[in-house]
C-alpha positions as CSV (number, residue, x, y, z in Angstrom):
1,M,-1.2,-18.2,-4.7
2,E,2.5,-18.0,-5.8
3,G,2.1,-14.4,-6.9
4,L,0.7,-13.0,-3.5
5,G,4.0,-14.2,-1.8
6,L,6.3,-12.9,-4.2
7,A,4.0,-9.5,-4.1
8,L,4.3,-9.7,-0.2
9,A,8.5,-10.3,-0.5
10,I,8.6,-7.7,-2.8
11,G,6.8,-5.3,0.2
12,I,8.9,-6.7,3.2
13,V,12.1,-6.0,1.3
14,F,11.4,-2.5,0.2
15,G,10.1,-1.9,3.9
16,L,12.9,-3.0,5.4
17,A,15.9,-1.6,3.0
18,A,14.5,1.7,3.9
19,F,13.9,1.1,7.5
20,G,17.1,-0.6,8.0
21,G,18.8,2.5,6.0
22,A,17.0,5.4,8.1
23,L,17.8,3.4,10.8
24,G,21.9,3.0,10.4
25,A,21.9,6.3,8.6
26,S,20.9,8.0,12.2
27,L,23.0,6.1,14.0
28,V,26.1,6.8,12.0
29,I,25.0,10.7,11.8
30,S,23.8,10.8,15.7
31,R,27.6,9.5,17.1
32,T,29.6,11.8,14.7
33,I,27.4,14.9,16.7
34,E,28.2,13.5,19.7
35,G,32.4,12.9,19.2
36,V,32.4,16.5,17.3
37,A,30.6,17.4,20.1
38,R,33.2,15.8,22.5
39,Q,36.4,16.9,20.4
40,P,35.7,20.1,18.3
41,E,39.1,19.6,17.0
42,A,38.5,16.1,15.3
43,R,35.5,17.5,13.4
44,G,37.4,17.3,9.9
45,N,38.5,13.8,10.8
46,L,35.1,12.5,12.1
47,M,33.3,14.0,9.0
48,G,35.3,12.1,6.2
49,L,34.4,8.8,8.2
50,M,30.9,9.6,8.5
51,F,30.8,10.3,4.9
52,L,32.1,6.3,4.3
53,G,30.3,5.1,7.1
54,M,27.3,6.7,5.4
55,G,28.4,5.2,1.9
56,L,28.9,1.5,3.4
57,V,25.1,1.7,5.6
58,E,23.6,2.7,2.2
59,A,24.7,0.1,-0.2
60,I,22.7,-2.8,1.8
61,P,19.4,-0.9,0.8
62,I,20.5,0.0,-2.7
63,I,21.0,-3.8,-2.9
64,A,17.7,-4.8,-1.0
65,V,15.9,-2.2,-3.9
66,A,18.1,-4.0,-6.2
67,V,16.8,-7.4,-5.0
68,G,13.3,-6.4,-4.9
69,F,12.9,-5.6,-8.5
70,I,14.3,-8.8,-9.6
71,L,11.8,-10.4,-7.8
72,Y,9.0,-8.1,-9.2
73,G,10.4,-9.0,-12.6
74,R,9.4,-12.0,-11.5
75,L,6.0,-11.3,-11.0
76,G,5.0,-10.2,-14.2
């Protein structure tokens, strides 16, 4: 029974990591597009901040996937 619970936990970790990363990335990009639409002259600054924000947003799902692989290693 412990193996089944761990397998479910791995699936949930991977699923939530993918969902959270996609949601965060879409919010960052949509806000950047809104900012560029309002102030086209600030495009360079906004794009730089967007890439920084995307890196921070994607760090959490990458860590979650690493945790999922650690759990997967304990499953076998």
